[in-house]
C-alpha positions as CSV (number, residue, x, y, z in Angstrom):
1,M,-0.1,0.0,-0.1
2,N,1.2,3.5,-0.9
3,W,1.0,5.4,2.5
4,D,1.7,8.8,0.9
5,F,-1.9,10.0,0.5
6,D,-4.1,12.9,1.6
7,S,-7.4,12.6,3.8
8,V,-10.6,14.0,4.1
9,H,-13.4,13.2,6.9
10,V,-16.7,13.9,5.8
11,V,-19.4,14.5,8.5
12,R,-22.7,12.3,7.9
13,G,-25.1,10.6,10.3
14,E,-26.3,12.7,13.4
15,K,-24.4,15.7,13.1
16,A,-25.5,16.5,9.5
17,R,-29.2,14.8,9.6
18,N,-30.9,18.3,8.9
19,R,-28.7,18.8,5.9
20,P,-31.2,18.9,3.0
21,N,-28.8,17.9,0.1
22,L,-27.1,15.2,2.3
23,A,-26.9,12.3,-0.2
24,A,-26.1,14.4,-3.3
25,D,-23.5,16.8,-1.4
26,T,-21.6,13.6,-0.1
27,S,-21.9,11.2,-3.1
28,P,-18.3,10.1,-4.5
29,A,-19.0,12.1,-7.5
30,A,-19.4,15.2,-5.6
31,L,-16.6,14.9,-3.5
32,L,-14.5,13.9,-6.5
33,S,-15.6,17.3,-8.0
34,S,-15.4,19.4,-5.0
35,L,-11.5,18.1,-4.3
36,Q,-10.5,18.3,-7.9
37,D,-9.1,21.7,-7.1
38,K,-7.6,20.9,-3.9
39,V,-5.8,17.9,-4.7
40,D,-2.9,17.7,-6.9
41,H,-3.8,15.5,-10.0
42,G,-2.8,11.6,-9.3
43,R,-3.0,12.2,-5.6
44,N,-4.5,9.4,-3.5
45,V,-7.4,10.4,-1.2
46,Y,-8.7,8.3,1.5
47,I,-12.1,10.1,2.6
48,A,-13.4,9.0,6.2
49,C,-17.4,9.0,6.2
50,N,-19.8,7.0,7.8
51,P,-20.9,4.3,7.2
52,T,-18.4,3.8,4.4
53,H,-14.5,5.0,3.9
54,L,-13.2,5.3,0.2
55,F,-10.0,5.2,-1.0
56,L,-9.8,7.2,-4.2
57,T,-7.1,8.4,-6.7
58,L,-7.6,11.8,-8.3
């Protein structure tokens, strides 16, 4: 495993239950879109959220 990665924690569940577009705003496609200009191309990104975690390459 490549241990050189960036990470993000996406709050869901109890703390975000009143957010009207939670599912759409925290979908993998939405996360990739919002991270594109914040993470260098080709970097591995670990996205921690409940109930699942994602490990993507931008």
